[in-house]
ZAZANU-256910 format. One record per residue: residue in one letter; x, y, z of N, C-alpha, C in turn. Coordinates in pm, whole numbers, plus 50000, padded with zeros to 5 digits. Atoms other than C-alpha are relative to their C-alpha. Example, Ala and Ser with C-alpha at 12.3 -4.5 7.8 and 13.67 -1.06 7.14 Angstrom:
<atoms>
a500894988150000512304955050780500905012050000
s499184988149994513674989450714499235010950073
</atoms>
This chain:
<atoms>
m499554995349874499965299948633498814996450087
v501054999449907496555298448797499974984350042
l500065013949939496575259348780501134995950088
r498825001749912500035258248916499935002950142
s500404993749862498935279149217498964989750075
v501385007849962495585256749265500794985550057
l499235008549971498155226049254500854999050121
a499114998249873500445237649501499345002650117
r500534999649887497905243249758499324991150048
r500415011549969496395211049762500294986349892
p499415012050090498715185149550499384987750032
h500155013649988497655148449497501364993950020
v498565005449966500355129549657499954984949989
l499985013750026501465095749543501104994550078
t499055005349917503475076749835500564986049967
i499175011850036506005051049753501044995350133
t499245002149863507085031950073500594985249976
p499565013649958509665004150090499614992450114
a500645010249909508834973350269501085003450150
t499344999749901511824981750516500305014550060
v500334987349963510745017650552499974999850180
d500534997049838510915030750940498795003150020
l501324997250003507475029651049499765014550062
g500394983749961507625063751241500145009049882
l499944991050089508615078150921498724999649914
r501405000350082505375066050738498795005150068
l501034993449927503295075451028500215015649988
a499824985650017504945110251021499475006549866
v500114993550112504415114050673498284999849974
e501404999850001500645105650676499405008650097
a500574991249900499965126450977500325016849928
e499454987150061501795156450775499105004749908
l500874996450121499765152450471498475001350039
a501424999549973496535149050663499885015450078
r499854987249950497715182650845499475010649892
r500184989350110498005200550526498874996849907
r501425001550081494795184650370500544996249873
w499625005550142496885170350069499594986149985
p500855015850050494735140749919500904989549945
e499255010250070496255107549825499554997349864
a500315003250152496505099549467499454987350000
s500635015150026494415071649352500944992449912
a499185007050130496995062549066501225009849975
p498774990050031500135078148921499415012249880
v500494988450112498005097548643499065008350062
d500614993449941496325112248922500915009950090
a498974990349903499365126849123500665010449933
d498934986050015501155159349128501254998550082
v498775001549918503795148149379500264984150011
a499685011849960505525115949400500944997350110
l499115001349846506915109649749500674987850032
v499105013549974509605083949792500335000550148
l499405002549888510295073050151500954992050050
g499025010549986513165059650293501095000349899
t499025002650107515895045550069499444986049916
p500415010150068514385022449803501254991149958
g499195008550050516194992349709500154997449848
p499954999450140517224984049347498694995349918
r501215002250064514034968849257498815008650004
l500874987650000511734993849400500365010549938
a499384989250086513875018549244499824999349855
a500115002350127513165003848923498545003949967
v501184996749990509585005448995499615016149995
v500244987849997509915041649095500005006549850
r499884993350128511325051748743498764996449915
s500985002550086508385032248581498945008950031
v501194993949923505795048548797500215017249955
w499814986450047507255082548745500005004749871
a500264996950148507215082148381498585000749957
t501344997850037503525080848393499575010350086
v500444990149937503065107648633499805015049887
p500284989650073501525138948422500815012450049
a499414987049957503225172448423498535012750035
p498904997349928503405196548611500074988450127
r500055012149906504765170048868501455002750079
v498644998649916507595169049134500144985350066
l499645010549911509375139549274500715004050118
v499214994049872510665141549630500274987650088
a499455012849911512665117249865500155007250115
v500064995249857512125118650226500734989350096
p499215012349929515035097550373499524999550148
t500415000249870514005107550725498865009850034
a501134989249956511285126650924500585011450033
g499474987749972513575154550991499905008349883
v499934990150117513505167950638498604997849935
l501325002150069509755159950570499485011049977
r500714987850056508265194050609500645008149902
s499234995050122511065209950411499964997249876
a500345006350134510615186650139498635002449936
l501284997450072506865190950104499915017349973
d499734985350034507575228950119500555001449860
d499354996850130509705226049824499464992949897
a500745007650098507395202649665498965012049941
a501254989850055504505228249655500845014549945
a499204988450078507395256749556500244995649856
g499755006650135508265232349275498744999849905
l501224999850071504445230649150499635016249945
r500394986350007504255268549164500975005249892
s499114992850118507325274748945499714994449880
s500275003550143507105274348586501504990949942
r498825010250051510625254248557499914989150057
p500075010749917511055221448656500824996450093
r499395000349842511855212248997501124990450008
g498945011349973515005192149118501365003849889
s498724997450097517755210648881501095001050113
r498844997149902519715218549211500704985650018
a499805009549958520085182349270500944993449882
s499065001950113523275166049094499904985549993
s500255012450021522185128849126498734996350039
l501045005849946519575105149208500114991850118
s499805011149893521135085849485499405006350118
l500644996249890519045088249784500685003750130
d499155000949878521635082350045501245009149959
a498824988350007524205106149906499555014749965
s500374983650027522225138649807499235004550118
n500724995249897520995161150077498585007749950
d500984990750089518635176649809498764990750000
a501125010849997514955162449875499325002349862
l500945000450136513755172449521501174995949892
l499345006450090514995150649254499825002149846
p500344997550149515285156248868499504988449933
d500565010050105513705136448588501544992049961
g499055007650037515825110048470500134984750078
d499955010949931517475075148597500035002150144
w500044999649846516915067648958501184987650059
a498765008849892520005055549210500954993449892
d499005005550057521865036948958499644991949870
h500385005150146521955019648613500054985250006
r499725013950015522234982848720498804994549952
e501455004750041519634962348547499444987850089
v500655008349893517064947748774498804996749959
d501225006150044513884926748740498715010150056
v501164995949963510474944048766498984992949979
p501465008050017507014931648815499794999649863
p500194998150116505874918748506498365005649931
e501254992550064502994935348289499144990549984
p500965006450017499734921948265500094992249886
q500005007450139499484895347993498784988849982
m501075011050034496754873147848500814987449945
a499235010950006498314837747865499424986849950
d500575014650032495774809447867498665002550047
l501434998649955492184802847969500024995050151
a499925000549847491084800348333499734985250010
f500645012949939490444765948497498534998550023
y501394999149933487164774848641499425014849965
d500704987149990484624801648631498764997450074
r501474999149928481394809348839499064994349923
d501495002850079479034805548563500594990549905
g499645009550078480974778148370500485004449866
l499674997750107482174799548099501674999350001
a498814999650000485854797547973500445013349968
l499454982549990487374831448052501234999249980
d498614999650007490734843547962500535001750151
a499224998049874493164842848259500945010449980
l498984987350019494904875548294500904999250140
h498984998749881497984874248514500665014049991
v499884984549949498634907148688501054999450120
a499204999449881501274918448928499395013650056
l500484987649928499574942049183500955004850090
g499104994649909501624966249387501295003649922
p499764995949846503914978149532499375015150006
v500564988049979502295013149452498534999549983
l501224997150013498705014449521499635005750140
p500524997149852496655031049808499584989150065
h500235008949939496415013150097500414986050001
w499195013450057498744985949983500874998250113
p498865001449903501314968950216501255002749966
a498884995150045504664982650188500924991149939
g498945010050110507074965749901499194990549972
l500575012250029504494939649837499595001949855
v500755003250117503914926349502499304988549988
a500915012350042500954901649430499894995249876
h500155002550117501314881649155498584988849981
v501425005749978497544871249090499604995149851
t500705002350143495664852348798498565004250012
l501174997049980492464867548746498984996249880
a500815006250106489364851148558498695008750014
g500874986149975487104883148502500585008350105
d499554994249875487194898248844500404991250106
l499615008949917487964866049017501374997350012
v498555004049976491324859449190499974984849994
t499895015650011492044823149100501304993850046
d498895006849962495454819349200501095012350038
a499354989649966497854843149386501394995350081
h498845002049944501454843949526500615012850023
a499424988549948503384870649733501465000549962
e498664995650020506724887549658500125014950066
v499404985749928508404916249877501205003949955
l498864991450077510804938949695501155003150104
d498934992749946514254944249812500114994150157
v499965006949856513764921650154500834989649988
p499555014949991516134893550222498984988250012
a500775010449981514544860950175500054992550108
s499735004949884516214848850480500305007150094
v499724992949886516094866750790500184994550133
g499835008049874517254859951138498815003050104
p501114999649913514974858051456499485013450018
g500594985750022512464887351463498854998450078
s501325000949939509214896851598499024997049910
r501055002950109506974880351334498635001750043
g501104998749978503684890851365499655013050112
r500164987449922504154919951609500275014249931
s500004986050033504064958951561500485008450121
p499574991149883505964984451749499025011050036
l500924990349958502915004751746499364999150142
g500935002049882501324989252036498514994749967
p501365005250054497864971852030498895009749943
d501264989350053495365001851972500505007249885
r499654993550159497535019651713500374989049910
t499965009550105498124988551538498614997449944
r501375003550054494344981751515499635013749939
l500564987150079493675018451425500715002449863
d499274998850103496415017651159499284989349874
v500675007050124494734987550995498485006349973
l501214995050020491275001451033500045012649892
t499894986350091492605034250851499974995949875
r499755006150157493355012850552498854994249938
v501135009450024490334990250555498855012749949
l501224989550013487845022650593500565008949873
g499744991150119489975042750326499634992249861
l500075007950107489595012350071498335001249982
l501355001850024485655011550155499635016749959
g500354985850020485585050850089499075007850098
a500504990749877484515060350452500955007550036
d498974993549980486735088650430499905008750144
h500164992249889485355105050751500414990250115
l499605009749920485765073150961501384995949990
a498465002350043489385067850805500645010250083
a499264986949959490325102550899500025000150164
r500295002649865488945097351245501084990050068
a499175008249959490925065751296501255003649983
r498444995850011494215080451164500175012750115
h499654993149915493695108651397500194992950139
l499715004249866493365088851696501254991450013
r499055005950003496075066551581501155009850034
d499084990549988498445096751565500095011950116
h500004990449877497325115051886499934990750132
d500375007749861496855106352242498555003150023
p501104998649984493295100652271499575002250139
e500474997049852491205111852586499124984750040
p500735013849954489775082752806498644998349933
g501315002350043486845066052639499845001849862
e500164999050124487605077852298500114988549900
l499845011350074488785045452159498864989749981
t501195005750011485975026252269498865005149935
a501194990450069483375052552163500214997349850
f499885002950151485035047751810499644987749967
g500385012950046484885012651817498284995550003
r501355000650019481265011351901499125007949897
r500744990550128480325037851615500444989249883
l499725010050103482255012551398498944989349974
h501065010949990480164986451515498564999149969
r501504994850029476995002851470499715004549849
n500174995150125477655016251124499904989849910
r500605009850101475544994950876500715000149872
p498985002150104477465005150577501054993350002
v498685007449962480804993750701499394985950007
r500305013949965479154961750835499464993549870
w500555004950145477204955650496501334996449895
a498984998250082480354961450301500884988150041
v499085011149969482414933850485499484987650036
r500585015049948479834908050542500244990249889
d499795010750087480174874050384501255000149900
v498654999750076483794879050271500884990850081
p499135009549915485674847250402501315002949983
l498465000949962489344844750534500384985549974
v499405012850025490764815950393501324996350001
g498455003450004494124796950431500634998650126
g499474998749866494574800450796500935008750029
a499084988649974496164833950774499745003550140
v500564994149867494284844551097498864991650077
e501155005849966491684830151328498745002249944
e501174996950055488964848851223499614992749848
r500365007450104486894832550969499445010549871
t500314989050095485544862750773500305014650015
l499574988949976486304897850714499305008650102
a500754994349890483244910550926500624994450121
d499585002149884484684891651197501375008250029
r498884993150005488174906651157499995013150039
v500244986050011486914942351129499235002850143
a500714999749863484604935251444501014999650107
h498905001749883487514923451675500955010849985
l499094989949983489774951151550499315012950075
a500944986949942486884979151646500094997250146
g500395002149868485724958951966501305000250093
a498644998849907489384955952114500365012050019
l499504986149980489974993552109499935003350103
g500224993549855490625007052437499874988350111
g499775009449918491064973052587501244994050030
s498705004749944493874952552725500364985249908
l499865011850095493744924752438501485001649918
p498584999150050497364917752267499635005149865
p500214996950132497734931651907499664988649903
p500515011950082496124912851613501184993649922
v499025011550080497944885851447500555007049851
r499564994350143500094898851137500564987949915
p499355009150069500574871850916501055001349887
t498874997350112503204865250650499415004049869
a500444995350127503044881350324499284988649898
e500685007950085502404847850132498554994450048
k501235002449949499724836450363498725010149987
a500874991550031497914869350337499595001649844
v500415001150152498084870249973499274990049929
q500805010550023496864835349953498495002150036
a501394995549970493714847350120499295005349929
m500994994150107492774865549826499304992249901
v500455007850112492154835649605498494997050037
g501315004749979488654827549544498855015950011
l500594986249959487754865149600499845008449878
e500084989750099486554893849382501045011350021
l498814992249953489374918549341499615011950105
g500214989649908487924945149539499894994450137
a500315004749886486884922849809501634993450066
a498795002549970490514908249806501085008950040
r499014987249939492154941449845499745002150119
l500434995649857489904946750152500724990050093
v499645009849899491044914050302501385001250026
l498594998549980494724921550234500305011850090
a500084985049901494354954850402499764996550154
a500625004949862492584939250718501094990850039
l498865008249957495364911850763500985005850020
d498594994849963498224936750750501084991049990
p499035011449976500734912150668501355008750009
d498814993949933504214917850810501134997849878
t499335000250121506284926050496501465003650038
t498434996149978509644935850673500694985650011
l499535010350009510364899550677500014991549875
g499865003950133510044893450315498964987549988
a501035008850052507884865750143500574984149999
g499165014050028510414835650141500664999949838
p499484999150170512034827349809499004997549911
v500934999050108509934834849512500924999249888
a499245001550140510944821649175499445011149905
a500474991550116510514844748867498584995749967
f501335003150021506974847748786499814995449864
a500065004950124505864827748473498744994750007
p501365007050034502244818848349500084987349988
p500065014750005501554783148406499584994849840
e500465006150132501444762048079498774990950011
v501465004249980497884751348022499934994249836
t500415008350152496964724247734498384999750019
h501215000350003493674729647646499284990849897
h500635009850078491304703347498498615003249968
h501464994550049488114715747302499294988649933
h500915009650056485374693147214498925008049914
</atoms>
């Protein structure tokens, strides 16, 4: 009972966000979790609350089922279809963790658009249609190359869509040789491959809030929690005159941040900047000015920029590029490891 009381006060929250979710809902959730000081879970095994935003499509729903099966008890699964039910849903989640009985028994089904109950029971999600899910990691062949000339096994991994500071709905199919990304392709779950004319590369947040949103993710991945919290606060509130430029100068002078992003290239033509340090410097230096918002590349271009980088640096690059996943990634064939013939002498 003591453990449940502690968990209810500051539960770790795993947020699952569809690519098509309303941006205002995501920002409202992040602001409310920060207000309650509920930390973000680093993985499903670290989570107490699984928070599903909006209405996931069939492929993401299959991912939710898989992720939910790995969350240890005591646990609560919460659906937040709109910002209007956010606070009551989180209150119910805290009550569910304090309770000795499994929460969600009041809900009759798992259909997010049909049930008004924010708490969902264990069991199947949404419907029972067969859907494809991202493949599990598999050892399939040997790497074509490696930095030290050794023939390492090539590990084919599907990264995402449920990772901290990860683009919504994105799955990156990558090939790893050790910790080096040697190949990568993008897939966005439940977004049509063909869409009509839209605002590719634009963000409804506006220039400064868009930059702060990107910096929040990058700083979060770097472990600069205080700077990430400050960026999030400035993003979610109306800053006083001069606060944005002061924060930009603070980031520019921060040696640990500059050191962490130095010498990381941005390849593939995703953006004009040539290095991750350039990208972060431009994001910080433009705060409080009149420059247009940063370019948001397509998901495929952003994922291609991960190739040739160590996995940690690749995740930083993806966060800094902030790909526009609302338009999908284009037609993506079912992933299959390449067939490689090896000749050993």
